[in-house]
C-alpha positions in Angstrom: 78.5 -81.0 -51.3 74.9 -81.4 -50.5 72.1 -83.9 -50.9 72.0 -87.2 -52.7 73.0 -87.3 -56.4 70.4 -88.1 -59.0 71.9 -90.6 -61.5 69.5 -89.7 -64.2 70.5 -86.0 -64.1 74.1 -87.0 -64.1 73.6 -89.2 -67.2 71.8 -86.4 -69.0 74.5 -84.0 -67.9 77.1 -86.3 -69.5 75.1 -86.4 -72.7 74.9 -82.6 -72.7 78.7 -82.3 -72.2 79.3 -84.7 -75.1 76.9 -82.7 -77.3 78.7 -79.4 -76.5 82.1 -81.0 -77.3 80.6 -82.2 -80.6 79.2 -78.7 -81.3 82.7 -77.2 -80.8 84.5 -79.8 -82.9 81.9 -79.6 -85.7 82.2 -75.8 -85.8 86.0 -76.2 -86.3 85.3 -78.4 -89.3 82.7 -75.9 -90.6 85.2 -73.0 -90.5 88.1 -75.0 -92.0 86.5 -76.9 -94.8 85.6 -75.4 -98.2 81.9 -74.8 -99.0 81.7 -77.6 -101.6 83.4 -80.3 -99.5 81.3 -83.4 -98.5 82.9 -83.2 -95.0 81.2 -79.8 -94.5 77.8 -81.4 -95.0 78.5 -84.0 -92.3 79.9 -81.3 -90.0 76.8 -79.2 -90.5 74.6 -82.2 -89.7 76.5 -82.9 -86.4 76.5 -79.2 -85.6 72.7 -78.9 -86.0 72.0 -82.2 -84.1 74.3 -81.3 -81.2 72.8 -77.8 -80.7 70.6 -79.2 -77.9 73.7 -79.6 -75.6 74.0 -76.1 -74.3 70.4 -75.5 -73.4 70.1 -79.0 -71.9 73.2 -78.3 -69.7 71.8 -75.0 -68.5 68.5 -76.5 -67.7 70.1 -79.4 -65.8 72.2 -76.9 -63.8 69.1 -74.9 -63.0 67.3 -78.1 -62.0 70.2 -79.0 -59.7 70.0 -75.6 -58.1 66.3 -75.7 -57.8 66.3 -79.0 -56.0 68.3 -77.2 -53.3 70.1 -80.2 -51.9 68.2 -80.0 -48.7 68.7 -76.3 -48.0 65.7 -74.6 -46.5 64.2 -71.7 -48.6 63.3 -69.0 -46.1 64.0 -65.3 -46.0 66.4 -65.8 -43.1 68.4 -68.5 -44.9 68.6 -66.3 -48.0 69.8 -63.3 -45.9 72.4 -65.5 -44.2 73.6 -66.6 -47.7 73.9 -63.0 -48.8 75.9 -62.1 -45.7 78.5 -64.8 -46.4 79.1 -63.4 -49.9 
């Protein structure tokens, strides 16, 4: 869609996606298990450790937008962008 892909950002994005999936799955275990179950402790640990996924994904998305993919950042190009929306 634009400029060259950065493999390191793609790898970090994949890690962030896996962490978000782990966050959602562990939340399901936290809701469904009784408070005294040993599985709840493991689910809580995964939930806490995977909490970095969403902020990392947002930061990587912003980094991708900030890199601009070769689009010039001028007032005229921004005005042209707004007119097409």
